[in-house]
C-alpha positions in Angstrom: 104.9 -255.0 -84.8 104.3 -254.3 -81.1 106.7 -251.7 -80.9 104.8 -250.0 -84.0 101.6 -250.0 -82.0 102.9 -248.8 -78.6 104.8 -245.9 -80.4 101.4 -245.0 -82.2 99.5 -245.3 -79.0 101.9 -242.9 -77.1 102.2 -240.5 -79.9 98.4 -240.4 -80.1 98.3 -239.7 -76.4 100.9 -237.2 -76.4 99.2 -235.5 -79.2 95.6 -235.3 -77.4 97.7 -233.9 -74.3 99.2 -231.1 -76.3 95.9 -230.4 -78.3 94.0 -230.3 -74.9 96.5 -227.8 -73.7 96.3 -225.5 -76.8 92.6 -225.4 -76.6 92.6 -224.6 -72.7 95.1 -221.8 -73.3 93.4 -220.7 -76.3 89.9 -220.1 -74.8 91.7 -218.7 -71.6 93.4 -216.1 -73.6 90.2 -214.9 -75.3 88.4 -214.7 -71.5 85.9 -217.6 -72.5 85.2 -220.2 -69.7 88.1 -219.3 -67.6 86.9 -219.1 -64.1 88.8 -216.7 -62.2 87.6 -218.2 -58.9 89.9 -221.1 -59.6 92.3 -220.3 -57.0 89.6 -218.7 -54.4 86.1 -218.9 -53.3 83.7 -219.0 -55.8 80.7 -216.7 -55.7 78.2 -219.6 -55.5 80.3 -221.0 -52.5 79.9 -218.1 -50.6 76.1 -217.0 -51.3 75.1 -220.6 -50.3 76.5 -220.1 -47.1 77.1 -224.0 -46.4 80.0 -223.2 -43.6 79.0 -219.5 -42.8 81.0 -216.4 -42.8 83.4 -217.4 -40.1 85.0 -220.0 -42.3 85.3 -217.6 -45.5 86.1 -214.3 -43.7 89.5 -212.8 -44.7 90.0 -215.5 -47.4 91.1 -214.1 -50.6 88.8 -213.9 -53.8 89.4 -212.7 -57.3 86.4 -212.3 -59.3 85.5 -211.2 -62.7 82.4 -208.7 -63.0 80.9 -205.7 -64.7 79.7 -202.5 -63.1 76.0 -203.0 -62.2 74.3 -199.7 -63.8 70.8 -201.2 -62.1 72.1 -200.5 -58.6 73.3 -197.2 -56.6 77.1 -196.8 -56.2 77.2 -195.8 -52.6 79.8 -197.3 -50.2 81.4 -199.1 -52.9 81.3 -200.3 -56.3 78.4 -203.2 -57.0 79.7 -205.5 -59.7 77.5 -208.0 -61.7 79.5 -211.4 -61.4 80.6 -213.1 -64.3 81.6 -217.0 -64.0 80.5 -220.3 -65.3 77.1 -219.6 -63.9 76.8 -216.0 -64.9 78.4 -215.7 -68.5 76.6 -212.3 -69.8 75.0 -210.5 -67.1 72.6 -207.5 -67.9 74.1 -204.7 -65.9 70.7 -202.8 -66.2 68.6 -205.2 -64.6 68.4 -207.5 -61.6 71.9 -209.5 -61.6 73.7 -211.5 -59.1 76.4 -209.2 -57.4 78.8 -208.4 -55.1 80.0 -205.2 -53.2 83.6 -204.0 -53.9 84.5 -201.9 -50.8 87.5 -199.8 -50.1 89.8 -200.8 -47.3 89.7 -197.3 -45.4 85.8 -197.3 -45.6 84.7 -195.7 -42.3 88.1 -195.1 -40.8 90.4 -192.0 -40.6 91.5 -192.8 -44.1 87.9 -192.8 -45.4 87.5 -190.7 -48.6 85.1 -188.4 -46.8 87.9 -187.0 -44.7 89.7 -185.9 -47.6 89.6 -182.4 -48.6 90.2 -182.8 -52.3 87.6 -185.7 -52.7 84.7 -185.0 -55.0 82.5 -187.5 -53.5 82.6 -190.0 -56.4 83.5 -193.2 -54.8 83.7 -195.0 -57.9 86.4 -192.8 -59.4 88.1 -192.8 -56.0 88.2 -196.8 -56.2 89.6 -197.0 -59.6 92.1 -194.3 -59.0 93.3 -196.1 -55.4 93.2 -199.8 -56.6 94.1 -199.6 -60.2 95.8 -197.9 -63.0 92.6 -197.6 -65.3 91.7 -194.2 -66.2 88.0 -193.8 -64.8 86.9 -191.4 -67.5 87.6 -194.1 -70.1 85.5 -197.0 -68.7 82.7 -198.1 -70.7 80.3 -199.9 -68.4 78.4 -201.4 -71.2 81.5 -203.4 -72.7 84.0 -203.4 -69.8 84.6 -206.1 -67.8 87.2 -206.0 -64.6 89.0 -208.6 -62.3 88.4 -207.6 -58.7 90.9 -208.8 -56.2 90.5 -208.5 -52.4 89.3 -210.3 -49.3 86.0 -211.5 -48.1 84.7 -208.9 -45.3 81.4 -209.7 -44.7 78.1 -211.1 -46.1 75.1 -208.7 -46.2 71.4 -210.2 -46.4 68.1 -208.2 -47.1 69.9 -205.6 -49.2 67.6 -206.0 -51.8 63.8 -207.4 -52.3 65.3 -210.8 -53.5 66.7 -211.5 -50.0 69.9 -212.7 -51.4 73.4 -213.0 -49.6 75.4 -210.4 -51.1 79.4 -210.8 -50.5 81.4 -207.4 -49.4 84.9 -207.8 -50.6 87.8 -205.5 -49.6 89.5 -204.6 -52.6 93.3 -204.8 -53.1 93.5 -204.6 -56.8 91.1 -204.0 -59.8 92.1 -205.1 -63.4 90.7 -204.5 -66.7 90.1 -207.6 -68.8 91.7 -206.9 -72.1 
């Protein structure tokens, strides 16, 4: 009798682990509840400034976001953050956002030095850091995973006096 109870208990525990994994990966596949910051710094960690920029500068991030239509897209792409605290940002109004900047900004490789550049920095960044066709982007629906390194923190960029992370982009992927 004791062996039967032990066997049932072990089987129940194993089943709970399998079901837990199934539901975790099922929700992850759908993009729900998955925090792309799991192996990097979260947006809220950086914007709180607990340890200052020196402890974060150069650290890799991998964040999810939508292009922020409310803001001008000069010197980089402004993305509304999508994470556990920001599940469905309104891209046409104020959102918590970060700057995705090209590595070559303000260097000899800066796009403004290129004779074939049309002046659209967003298009140039998608061309250089992804395989996404810029002309097929739907800003209202498309979400992206932005990978890069923390370059700096801007303050007093908007009227809300928020801390805005600037990320030096290494890769942009579309969430399918």
